[in-house]
C-alpha positions as CSV (number, residue, x, y, z in Angstrom):
1,X,-12.1,7.0,21.1
2,X,-11.9,7.9,17.4
3,X,-12.8,5.5,14.7
4,X,-10.1,4.7,12.2
5,X,-11.3,3.2,8.9
6,X,-9.1,1.4,6.4
7,X,-9.6,-0.1,2.9
8,X,-7.7,-2.8,1.2
9,X,-7.7,-3.0,-2.7
10,X,-5.9,-6.0,-4.1
11,X,-6.6,-8.4,-6.9
12,X,-5.1,-11.3,-5.0
13,X,-7.5,-12.8,-2.4
14,X,-4.7,-14.4,-0.3
15,X,-3.0,-11.0,0.0
16,X,-6.2,-9.5,1.2
17,X,-6.7,-12.2,3.8
18,X,-3.1,-12.0,5.0
19,X,-3.1,-8.2,5.3
20,X,-6.5,-8.3,7.1
21,X,-5.2,-10.7,9.7
22,X,-2.1,-8.6,10.2
23,X,-4.1,-5.4,10.6
24,X,-6.5,-7.1,13.1
25,X,-3.6,-8.5,15.1
26,X,-1.1,-5.6,15.0
27,X,-3.3,-2.5,14.6
28,X,-6.3,-2.8,16.9
29,X,-6.9,0.9,16.5
30,X,-8.3,0.3,13.1
31,X,-12.0,-0.4,14.0
32,X,-13.5,-0.6,10.5
33,X,-11.9,-2.5,7.7
34,X,-13.2,-3.2,4.2
35,X,-11.6,-4.9,1.3
36,X,-12.2,-5.6,-2.4
37,X,-10.5,-7.4,-5.2
38,X,-12.0,-5.2,-7.8
39,X,-10.4,-1.8,-8.5
40,X,-13.6,-0.3,-9.8
41,X,-15.4,-1.3,-6.6
42,X,-12.4,0.2,-4.8
43,X,-13.1,3.6,-6.3
44,X,-16.7,3.4,-5.2
45,X,-15.6,2.4,-1.7
46,X,-13.1,5.3,-1.6
47,X,-16.0,7.7,-2.2
48,X,-18.7,6.0,0.0
49,X,-16.6,4.6,2.9
50,X,-14.1,7.4,3.0
51,X,-11.2,5.5,4.7
52,X,-8.5,7.1,6.7
53,X,-5.9,4.6,5.5
54,X,-5.6,2.9,2.1
55,X,-3.7,-0.3,1.4
56,X,-3.6,-0.7,-2.4
57,X,-1.8,-3.1,-4.8
58,X,0.0,-1.1,-7.5
59,X,0.0,-3.8,-10.2
60,X,-3.4,-5.1,-11.0
61,X,-4.7,-6.5,-14.3
62,X,-7.6,-4.1,-14.8
63,X,-6.2,-0.9,-13.4
64,X,-3.0,0.1,-11.6
65,X,-3.1,1.4,-8.1
66,X,-2.0,4.8,-9.3
67,X,-5.0,5.1,-11.7
């Protein structure tokens, strides 16, 4: 069985919690899930964790999801 890793980057904690619950409930194939509310930490996690899937908020105060 292959491991699917996912990362959530969102500045709103309730959005992270809701998406995490939905992923655990509806996508049991995602075996590793990390999240952060800090886009700069998100960049670090992209490089170190190397997720297969990325869930990212586009409009954040410090940096947009496209940056």
